[in-house]
ROGU-222878 format. One record per residue (C-alpha): x, y, z. Coordinates in Angstrom, 3 decimals, decimal comma, always signed. Layout:
% ROGU-222878
{r {X; Y; Z}}
...
//
This chain:
% ROGU-222878
{r {+142,332; +51,991; +205,863}}
{r {+138,916; +53,643; +205,485}}
{r {+139,991; +54,941; +202,055}}
{r {+140,883; +51,405; +201,038}}
{r {+137,470; +50,124; +202,120}}
{r {+135,749; +52,945; +200,255}}
{r {+137,698; +52,100; +197,094}}
{r {+136,729; +48,434; +197,418}}
{r {+133,060; +49,329; +197,910}}
{r {+133,101; +51,602; +194,871}}
{r {+134,526; +48,754; +192,802}}
{r {+132,089; +46,127; +194,055}}
{r {+130,304; +43,919; +191,478}}
{r {+126,985; +45,620; +192,179}}
{r {+128,404; +49,117; +191,639}}
{r {+130,119; +48,036; +188,427}}
{r {+126,836; +46,577; +187,164}}
{r {+125,001; +49,807; +188,053}}
{r {+127,589; +51,881; +186,181}}
{r {+127,239; +49,670; +183,120}}
{r {+123,459; +49,906; +183,284}}
{r {+123,606; +53,697; +183,513}}
{r {+125,629; +53,762; +180,292}}
{r {+122,756; +52,018; +178,490}}
{r {+120,801; +55,083; +177,334}}
{r {+117,772; +53,150; +176,074}}
{r {+117,454; +51,273; +179,368}}
{r {+117,800; +54,489; +181,387}}
{r {+115,162; +56,289; +179,296}}
{r {+112,760; +53,359; +179,694}}
{r {+113,447; +53,215; +183,428}}
{r {+112,581; +56,917; +183,735}}
{r {+109,417; +56,465; +181,647}}
{r {+108,210; +53,521; +183,686}}
{r {+108,944; +55,220; +187,014}}
{r {+107,183; +58,360; +185,787}}
{r {+104,016; +56,393; +184,938}}
{r {+104,195; +54,362; +188,155}}
{r {+104,711; +57,396; +190,394}}
{r {+102,009; +59,363; +188,571}}
{r {+99,526; +56,537; +189,247}}
{r {+100,545; +56,250; +192,894}}
{r {+100,202; +60,009; +193,391}}
{r {+97,050; +60,296; +191,247}}
{r {+95,198; +62,658; +193,631}}
{r {+98,161; +65,036; +193,489}}
{r {+98,645; +64,791; +189,716}}
{r {+95,070; +65,539; +188,687}}
{r {+92,137; +67,271; +190,324}}
{r {+89,613; +65,522; +188,063}}
{r {+87,246; +62,919; +189,509}}
{r {+87,590; +59,706; +187,438}}
{r {+83,869; +58,960; +187,901}}
{r {+82,502; +62,469; +187,344}}
{r {+80,383; +62,584; +184,174}}
{r {+80,384; +65,703; +181,997}}
{r {+77,495; +65,022; +179,633}}
{r {+78,171; +68,248; +177,766}}
{r {+81,729; +67,038; +176,942}}
{r {+81,149; +63,494; +175,686}}
{r {+84,069; +62,144; +173,632}}
{r {+85,864; +65,475; +173,862}}
{r {+89,361; +65,647; +172,312}}
{r {+92,472; +66,249; +174,462}}
{r {+92,669; +69,732; +175,980}}
{r {+94,316; +71,583; +178,852}}
{r {+91,435; +70,609; +181,118}}
{r {+91,247; +66,998; +179,926}}
{r {+94,728; +65,910; +178,833}}
{r {+93,554; +62,664; +177,207}}
{r {+90,051; +63,803; +176,406}}
{r {+86,837; +62,317; +177,802}}
{r {+85,086; +58,980; +177,297}}
{r {+81,615; +58,079; +176,051}}
{r {+79,919; +59,568; +179,142}}
{r {+82,235; +62,551; +179,592}}
{r {+84,580; +61,153; +182,247}}
{r {+88,170; +62,418; +182,233}}
{r {+90,292; +59,740; +180,568}}
{r {+93,583; +60,930; +182,074}}
{r {+92,200; +60,656; +185,615}}
{r {+90,743; +57,225; +184,860}}
{r {+94,098; +56,007; +183,536}}
{r {+95,888; +57,230; +186,671}}
{r {+93,415; +55,743; +189,130}}
{r {+93,075; +52,611; +187,006}}
{r {+96,853; +52,301; +186,961}}
{r {+96,924; +52,260; +190,761}}
{r {+94,701; +49,200; +190,764}}
{r {+96,463; +47,543; +187,815}}
{r {+99,910; +47,990; +189,342}}
{r {+98,616; +46,847; +192,719}}
{r {+97,289; +43,607; +191,223}}
{r {+100,457; +43,034; +189,183}}
{r {+102,899; +43,667; +192,021}}
{r {+100,855; +41,428; +194,319}}
{r {+100,958; +38,688; +191,690}}
{r {+104,718; +39,126; +191,266}}
{r {+105,227; +38,897; +195,026}}
{r {+103,168; +35,714; +195,287}}
{r {+104,931; +34,165; +192,282}}
{r {+108,271; +34,447; +194,100}}
{r {+107,266; +31,350; +196,065}}
{r {+108,281; +29,566; +192,869}}
{r {+111,898; +30,400; +193,722}}
{r {+111,615; +28,355; +196,908}}
{r {+110,377; +25,298; +195,028}}
{r {+112,993; +25,732; +192,297}}
{r {+115,840; +26,003; +194,805}}
{r {+114,567; +22,954; +196,699}}
{r {+114,303; +20,931; +193,472}}
{r {+117,784; +21,891; +192,309}}
{r {+119,461; +21,560; +195,705}}
{r {+118,067; +18,231; +196,873}}
{r {+117,378; +16,550; +193,524}}
{r {+116,049; +12,984; +193,515}}
{r {+112,410; +12,502; +194,479}}
{r {+112,052; +16,093; +195,617}}
{r {+113,137; +17,283; +192,170}}
{r {+110,864; +14,821; +190,390}}
{r {+107,809; +15,765; +192,448}}
{r {+108,316; +19,531; +192,094}}
{r {+109,178; +19,293; +188,380}}
{r {+106,097; +17,196; +187,560}}
{r {+103,821; +19,482; +189,577}}
{r {+105,388; +22,500; +187,859}}
{r {+104,816; +20,979; +184,407}}
{r {+101,176; +20,315; +185,279}}
{r {+100,700; +23,891; +186,471}}
{r {+102,356; +25,296; +183,345}}
{r {+99,936; +23,351; +181,143}}
{r {+96,849; +25,106; +182,573}}
{r {+95,869; +28,265; +180,646}}
{r {+95,858; +31,431; +182,733}}
{r {+92,324; +32,231; +181,581}}
{r {+90,953; +28,936; +182,937}}
{r {+92,777; +29,479; +186,220}}
{r {+91,274; +32,941; +186,482}}
{r {+87,745; +31,670; +185,778}}
{r {+88,145; +28,899; +188,364}}
{r {+89,448; +31,295; +191,025}}
{r {+86,693; +33,831; +190,281}}
{r {+84,162; +31,006; +190,792}}
{r {+85,696; +29,935; +194,106}}
{r {+86,322; +33,421; +195,532}}
{r {+84,172; +36,581; +195,516}}
{r {+84,060; +37,786; +191,920}}
{r {+84,894; +41,307; +190,823}}
{r {+87,457; +41,819; +193,599}}
{r {+90,590; +41,314; +191,505}}
{r {+91,166; +37,788; +192,805}}
{r {+92,426; +36,740; +189,378}}
{r {+95,783; +38,038; +190,624}}
{r {+96,217; +34,582; +192,150}}
{r {+95,815; +33,055; +188,688}}
{r {+98,481; +35,434; +187,328}}
{r {+100,785; +34,495; +190,216}}
{r {+100,332; +30,776; +189,526}}
{r {+100,934; +31,339; +185,807}}
{r {+104,195; +33,196; +186,535}}
{r {+105,563; +30,526; +188,889}}
{r {+106,656; +27,812; +186,371}}
{r {+109,333; +29,925; +184,613}}
{r {+110,800; +30,915; +187,984}}
{r {+110,815; +27,299; +189,178}}
{r {+112,563; +26,082; +186,024}}
{r {+115,119; +28,890; +185,984}}
{r {+116,019; +28,690; +189,690}}
{r {+116,236; +24,880; +189,520}}
{r {+118,594; +25,005; +186,527}}
{r {+120,775; +27,725; +188,047}}
{r {+121,058; +25,934; +191,381}}
{r {+122,038; +22,648; +189,705}}
{r {+124,747; +24,444; +187,709}}
{r {+126,153; +26,178; +190,783}}
{r {+126,152; +23,004; +192,893}}
{r {+128,539; +21,427; +190,373}}
{r {+131,078; +24,233; +190,847}}
{r {+134,337; +23,721; +192,724}}
{r {+133,762; +26,300; +195,446}}
{r {+130,534; +24,553; +196,529}}
{r {+132,389; +21,242; +196,763}}
{r {+135,109; +22,962; +198,791}}
{r {+132,512; +24,433; +201,148}}
{r {+130,983; +21,015; +201,664}}
{r {+134,421; +19,499; +202,300}}
{r {+135,017; +22,131; +204,986}}
{r {+131,799; +21,091; +206,699}}
{r {+129,729; +24,181; +205,876}}
{r {+126,055; +23,550; +206,649}}
{r {+123,514; +23,204; +203,840}}
{r {+121,519; +26,276; +204,869}}
{r {+124,630; +28,435; +204,835}}
{r {+125,638; +27,117; +201,415}}
{r {+122,135; +27,765; +200,054}}
{r {+121,904; +31,271; +201,497}}
{r {+125,490; +32,451; +201,245}}
{r {+126,561; +30,935; +197,937}}
{r {+123,648; +29,623; +195,886}}
{r {+121,083; +32,422; +196,276}}
{r {+123,705; +35,154; +195,899}}
{r {+124,961; +33,724; +192,602}}
{r {+121,558; +33,143; +191,008}}
{r {+120,106; +36,555; +191,897}}
{r {+121,140; +38,232; +188,616}}
{r {+119,240; +36,027; +186,148}}
{r {+116,282; +35,869; +188,525}}
{r {+116,001; +39,677; +188,624}}
{r {+115,808; +39,682; +184,828}}
{r {+113,126; +36,958; +184,895}}
{r {+111,063; +38,880; +187,457}}
{r {+111,224; +41,970; +185,215}}
{r {+109,953; +39,878; +182,306}}
{r {+107,201; +38,474; +184,523}}
{r {+106,089; +42,003; +185,427}}
{r {+105,485; +42,900; +181,782}}
{r {+103,550; +39,638; +181,333}}
{r {+101,507; +40,436; +184,438}}
{r {+100,531; +43,893; +183,124}}
{r {+99,450; +42,428; +179,778}}
{r {+97,523; +39,591; +181,435}}
{r {+95,841; +41,972; +183,873}}
{r {+94,774; +44,227; +180,995}}
{r {+93,406; +41,252; +179,048}}
{r {+91,478; +39,993; +182,085}}
{r {+89,887; +43,396; +182,568}}
{r {+89,034; +43,559; +178,871}}
{r {+87,366; +40,139; +179,039}}
{r {+85,218; +41,210; +181,978}}
{r {+87,078; +39,253; +184,676}}
{r {+88,372; +42,426; +186,292}}
{r {+87,060; +44,447; +189,201}}
{r {+83,536; +45,715; +189,553}}
{r {+82,493; +49,294; +188,963}}
{r {+83,000; +51,965; +190,174}}
{r {+86,595; +50,751; +190,530}}
{r {+88,421; +50,712; +187,227}}
{r {+91,574; +49,193; +185,761}}
{r {+93,348; +49,559; +182,427}}
{r {+91,654; +46,556; +180,833}}
{r {+88,229; +47,983; +181,637}}
{r {+89,196; +51,343; +180,099}}
{r {+90,382; +49,593; +176,908}}
{r {+87,080; +47,711; +176,734}}
{r {+85,104; +50,940; +177,125}}
{r {+87,227; +52,654; +174,461}}
{r {+86,454; +49,919; +171,953}}
{r {+82,819; +51,063; +171,885}}
{r {+83,844; +54,343; +170,235}}
{r {+86,767; +53,145; +168,128}}
{r {+85,311; +54,722; +164,964}}
{r {+83,820; +57,941; +166,329}}
{r {+86,595; +58,692; +168,872}}
{r {+89,629; +56,442; +168,264}}
{r {+91,709; +58,225; +170,918}}
{r {+89,503; +56,575; +173,536}}
{r {+91,230; +53,261; +172,847}}
{r {+94,525; +54,518; +171,418}}
{r {+95,505; +56,388; +174,596}}
{r {+95,026; +53,472; +177,046}}
{r {+96,689; +51,002; +174,677}}
{r {+99,602; +53,413; +174,209}}
{r {+100,170; +53,664; +177,969}}
{r {+100,087; +49,863; +178,351}}
{r {+102,455; +49,518; +175,381}}
{r {+104,923; +52,023; +176,863}}
{r {+104,878; +50,213; +180,218}}
{r {+105,415; +46,754; +178,726}}
{r {+108,096; +47,953; +176,286}}
{r {+109,901; +49,896; +179,030}}
{r {+109,964; +46,899; +181,376}}
{r {+111,316; +44,640; +178,626}}
{r {+114,076; +47,116; +177,758}}
{r {+114,878; +47,524; +181,470}}
{r {+115,128; +43,747; +181,787}}
{r {+117,429; +43,516; +178,754}}
{r {+119,607; +46,260; +180,218}}
{r {+119,836; +44,405; +183,520}}
{r {+120,694; +41,189; +181,692}}
{r {+123,517; +42,847; +179,754}}
{r {+124,925; +44,584; +182,840}}
{r {+124,862; +41,439; +184,958}}
{r {+126,096; +39,159; +182,145}}
{r {+129,241; +41,276; +181,674}}
{r {+129,890; +40,986; +185,391}}
{r {+129,664; +37,192; +185,204}}
{r {+132,252; +37,095; +182,419}}
//
């Protein structure tokens, strides 16, 4: 009997999707790259012994070497250390924004499940929110809250909510029209049990893909905000600030801006490929 259960577990939809994803070499490579960058940033003190704020005035704009893997910036600070410590802050802001944006799922499920006036109110409010540029939201929030503390993460979260609301609303409405939901209702199953046991479980796949896409958007937006000067105050640093600093020496030391942009590019590209791999793996399961 235990062997039977083990065989069933090994052939579960989730395990089949994982096996399909593991066969996608591009997605696996990108997953490893992204995790490598993420873990290196988290463990920055263990990865490098360099102080990201220590100035070496005798090594200004130095090229990459064994001591300084990415070289040094315009005041001799180690660029590799700054990217690692800046990545900790960038990822922290982005993951916080992603977590806050998940409240959009609640509104989308409510709109799709109850319909009527609830749907109209949530949909109109969502359309209004989607029409506000992220930059204006960030400026408004920075005016209302202490500036230079990374509070623009709330603007990123609000900007990421509308796609989640629309997607979850559409998916819920499609599932509610299915026969097994009607059968559950006919059997007297309560609404909360239907929403939790049937609806949320069946919409999780597409939502995971959307969240992955939102993460890449969050990293780009966070970098742009830092570049525009809406990031955190010194001495704390994020990737957008490093890109802005590198622009000052784009002609004399182009690696100062190429290296940070390359890391951001690898992260965004990796997340997009990971999301596409998840979409393909989960889509085959649905068929």
